[in-house]
C-alpha positions in Angstrom: 0.0 0.0 0.0 1.4 3.4 -1.0 2.1 6.0 1.7 0.6 9.5 1.3 1.2 12.8 2.9 -1.0 13.0 5.9 -0.9 9.2 6.6 -0.4 8.2 10.2 2.5 5.6 10.6 4.1 3.5 13.2 7.8 2.6 13.3 8.8 -1.0 12.5 12.0 -1.1 14.6 11.1 1.3 17.5 8.2 2.5 19.6 6.3 5.5 18.5 4.3 6.9 15.6 3.9 10.1 13.6 2.5 11.7 10.5 3.9 11.8 7.0 4.4 15.5 6.1 6.6 15.5 3.0 8.7 13.2 0.7 12.5 13.4 0.5 12.9 10.9 -2.3 11.3 7.7 -3.6 12.5 5.7 -0.6 12.5 8.4 2.3 9.8 10.5 3.9 9.7 13.1 6.6 7.6 12.1 9.6 6.3 14.7 12.1 6.6 13.5 15.7 4.2 14.5 18.4 6.7 17.1 19.7 6.8 18.8 16.3 10.2 17.5 15.0 10.3 16.3 11.4 12.6 13.2 11.1 13.5 11.4 7.9 12.6 7.6 7.7 12.9 4.9 5.1 9.5 3.9 3.9 10.4 0.2 4.4 10.8 0.9 8.2 7.3 2.4 8.4 3.9 0.7 9.0 0.8 2.6 7.9 -1.9 2.9 10.6 -5.0 1.9 8.8 -7.1 0.6 11.7 -10.8 1.5 11.1 -14.3 0.8 12.1 -16.0 -1.8 10.1 -19.7 -1.9 11.0 -22.2 -4.2 9.4 -25.7 -2.9 10.1 -27.3 -6.4 9.3 -25.4 -8.1 12.1 -26.8 -7.8 15.6 -23.4 -7.9 17.4 -21.1 -5.5 15.4 -17.4 -6.4 15.5 -14.3 -4.5 14.6 -11.9 -5.7 12.0 -9.0 -4.6 9.8 -9.5 -5.4 6.1 -6.9 -5.5 3.3 -9.2 -3.5 1.1 -10.1 -0.4 2.9 -13.8 0.7 3.2 -13.9 4.5 3.5 -16.3 5.7 6.2 -16.8 8.7 8.6 -18.2 8.1 12.1 -19.4 10.1 15.0 -18.2 8.3 18.1 -19.6 8.4 21.7 -17.2 6.8 24.2 -18.6 6.2 27.8 -16.2 6.0 30.7 -17.3 2.6 31.8 -18.4 -0.7 30.2 -21.6 -0.9 32.4 -24.2 1.7 31.4 -25.4 2.2 35.0 -21.8 3.1 36.1 -21.3 5.7 33.4 -20.5 9.2 34.5 -19.0 10.8 31.5 -19.3 10.6 27.7 -16.6 11.7 25.2 -17.5 12.7 21.7 -15.2 12.0 18.7 -15.1 12.4 14.9 -13.4 9.3 13.4 -12.1 9.6 9.9 -11.8 6.0 8.7 -11.1 7.1 5.1 -8.3 7.8 2.9 -9.4 11.5 2.5 -8.2 14.4 4.6 -11.2 16.5 5.9 -11.9 20.0 7.0 -14.7 19.8 9.7 -16.9 21.8 11.9 -18.8 20.4 14.9 -21.8 22.2 16.3 -24.4 21.6 19.0 -27.9 22.9 19.2 -28.4 25.8 21.7 -32.2 26.4 21.8 -33.1 27.4 18.3 -29.5 27.9 17.0 -26.4 25.9 16.6 -23.2 26.7 18.2 -19.8 25.6 16.8 -17.7 23.9 19.4 -14.7 22.7 17.4 -13.4 23.0 13.8 -10.2 22.2 12.0 -8.5 19.6 9.8 -8.4 15.8 10.3 -6.0 13.5 8.5 -6.8 10.1 6.9 -7.5 7.3 9.4 -7.4 9.6 12.4 -9.8 10.8 15.1 -10.3 14.1 16.9 -11.7 14.7 20.3 -14.8 17.0 20.1 -16.3 17.3 23.6 -16.7 15.7 27.0 -20.0 16.0 28.9 -21.3 14.6 32.3 -24.0 12.0 32.1 -26.5 14.3 33.9 -26.1 16.8 31.0 -26.1 14.3 28.1 -29.7 15.4 27.3 -28.6 18.9 26.6 -26.4 17.6 23.8 -29.0 15.7 21.8 -28.4 17.4 18.5 -25.0 17.1 16.9 -24.2 18.8 13.6 -21.1 17.6 11.6 -20.0 19.3 8.4 -17.0 18.0 6.3 -15.1 18.8 3.2 -13.0 16.1 1.6 -9.6 16.4 -0.1 -6.3 14.6 -0.8 -2.8 15.8 -1.4 -2.8 13.9 -4.7 -5.3 13.2 -7.5 -8.7 12.1 -6.1 -12.3 11.7 -6.9 -14.3 14.8 -5.9 -16.7 14.1 -3.0 -20.0 15.8 -2.0 -19.5 17.8 1.3 -21.0 16.1 4.4 -23.6 18.0 6.4 -25.4 15.8 9.0 -27.4 16.5 12.1 -27.6 13.5 14.5 -30.2 13.3 17.2 -29.0 11.1 20.0 -30.6 10.8 23.5 -30.7 8.3 26.3 -33.3 6.1 24.6 -31.2 5.8 21.5 -28.0 5.1 23.4 -29.8 2.4 25.4 -30.7 0.5 22.2 -27.4 1.0 20.5 -24.6 -1.7 20.6 -21.2 -1.1 22.2 -18.3 -1.8 19.9 -14.7 -2.5 20.9 -11.8 -0.7 19.0 -8.1 -0.4 19.6 -8.2 3.3 19.1 -10.5 3.8 22.2 -9.9 2.9 25.8 -13.6 1.8 26.3 -16.2 0.3 24.1 -17.9 2.9 22.0 -21.2 3.7 20.2 -20.5 4.4 16.5 -22.9 6.4 14.3 -22.0 6.4 10.6 -22.0 9.7 8.8 -20.7 8.8 5.4 -19.7 5.5 3.7 -20.4 6.0 0.0 -17.1 7.4 -1.5 -17.4 5.7 -4.8 -20.4 7.3 -6.3 -19.7 11.0 -7.1 -21.9 13.9 -8.2 -21.2 17.1 -9.8 -22.7 20.2 -8.2 -22.3 23.6 -9.8 -23.1 26.7 -7.9 -23.2 30.3 -9.3 -22.6 33.4 -7.2 -24.8 36.4 -7.6 -23.2 39.9 -8.0 -24.3 40.6 -4.3 -22.5 37.5 -3.2 -19.4 38.5 -5.0 -19.5 42.0 -3.6 -19.8 40.7 0.1 -17.0 38.2 -0.5 -14.6 40.9 -1.7 -15.5 43.0 1.4 -14.4 40.4 3.9 -10.7 40.3 4.7 -8.9 36.9 4.8 -8.2 35.6 8.3 -4.8 34.1 8.1 -3.8 31.5 10.7 -0.1 31.4 11.5 1.5 28.5 9.8 2.5 25.7 12.1 6.3 25.2 12.4 8.3 22.4 13.9 9.7 22.8 17.5 13.2 22.9 16.1 12.5 26.0 14.0 9.8 27.7 16.1 10.9 30.6 18.3 9.5 31.2 21.8 6.1 32.8 21.0 4.3 35.5 22.9 1.6 33.9 25.0 -0.6 37.1 24.8 -2.7 38.0 21.8 -4.9 41.1 21.0 -7.8 41.4 18.5 -9.7 44.5 17.5 -13.3 43.6 16.6 -14.3 47.1 15.3 -16.0 46.2 11.9 -13.7 48.6 10.1 -10.7 46.4 11.1 -12.5 43.3 9.8 -13.8 44.3 6.4 -12.9 46.7 3.7 -16.4 48.1 3.3 -19.4 47.7 5.6 -21.9 50.3 4.2 -24.1 47.6 2.8 -24.1 45.4 5.8 -27.0 45.3 8.3 -26.4 45.5 12.0 -27.1 41.8 12.3 -24.5 40.9 9.6 -21.9 43.1 11.2 -22.5 41.5 14.6 -22.3 38.0 12.9 -18.9 38.8 11.3 -17.6 40.2 14.6 -18.7 37.1 16.7 -17.4 34.7 14.1 -14.0 36.4 14.1 -13.9 36.2 17.9 -14.8 32.5 17.9 -12.0 31.7 15.5 -9.5 33.7 17.5 -10.6 32.0 20.6 -10.3 28.6 19.0 -6.8 29.4 17.8 -5.8 30.6 21.4 -7.2 27.3 22.9 -5.4 25.1 20.3 -2.0 26.8 20.4 -1.4 27.5 24.2 -2.0 31.1 24.2 -2.6 32.2 27.9 -4.1 35.7 27.4 -6.4 37.3 24.8 -7.3 41.0 24.9 -10.6 41.6 22.9 -11.3 45.2 21.8 -15.0 45.4 21.2 -15.7 49.0 21.9 -18.6 50.4 24.0 -21.5 51.0 21.5 -24.8 49.5 22.6 -23.1 46.6 24.4 -24.6 43.9 22.2 -21.1 42.6 20.9 -19.8 42.5 24.5 -22.9 40.5 25.6 -22.4 38.0 22.7 -18.7 37.6 23.6 -19.5 37.0 27.3 -22.3 34.5 26.3 -19.7 32.5 24.2 -17.1 32.6 27.0 -19.7 31.1 29.5 -19.8 28.0 27.4 -16.0 27.5 27.4 -14.4 25.6 30.3 -11.0 26.7 31.7 -11.2 30.5 31.1 -11.8 33.6 33.2 -12.5 37.1 31.9 -12.8 40.6 33.2 -12.6 44.2 32.0 -9.3 45.0 30.4 -7.0 47.8 31.7 -8.8 51.1 31.5 -5.5 52.9 31.2 -4.7 51.0 27.9 -8.1 50.3 26.5 -10.7 52.5 28.2 -14.1 50.8 28.8 -14.2 48.9 25.5 -12.1 45.8 26.0 -12.2 42.5 27.8 -9.2 40.5 29.0 -9.5 36.7 28.8 -7.2 34.4 30.8 -6.9 30.7 29.5 -6.0 28.3 32.3 
């Protein structure tokens, strides 16, 4: 089986694993280690990690297996912290990419009439990502799970229709589901399939109206810092600052409604907050201004849903009344 950029591999002659990030030549690849170092390895000394979930809906007791011919699938996984249902105290949610595609994903849960994005990012082929952990007592509050995915490869591939699924999972559904064992998880899991048909493709063409193009041109690109290996990365500043005044976010906002402006500002804040949480940033200064206070209320509402953060008014000397300081623990 050919190795690809993004493949997760284990080492044949030593303990450990990593991800292929580039090719040196026909026999050597660079493998990124968990600490960020990129180390060259001969391909003959690497074993691809292609362990996946194989679920047959026609069999009452579903088993895990590894097949020579891979069956591409995407799963939403719920892992209880105990094998016996009555002793479960926590559930962990995962997105499991059991396919040869890389994916860009968003994960959202329903908050009253709206959905709130909790996690987004990229997920490599045959990898999983932790989404959320909830107490059993609060499981009912996370009954609606929305998963959206775009599929791509770092090579020639068949185009896939984007995934957009909303799962409804409550205690009754869990009680009727079957627990499945898998080496990627400590405990047996509940697996809900999101996509398995990667063979049939479909062409979808979408045209943008002149209004759509005007709005797209107005929004400035948000550029995430490129991840560098630990060997090359300098000690980074653990404090960030973001100005959410609309004129700092878009080139022109004359044709935007107040609701659209607020949506752009809150989306930018959520993306900045996600970056800080994922990259070890300890302090974020958010400049939101005074105005009618609506933007600050939206920011505080989002912060209340995030564990491990504290927030308070930023220094009046430096920012006046229009900024909030967030500490990430």
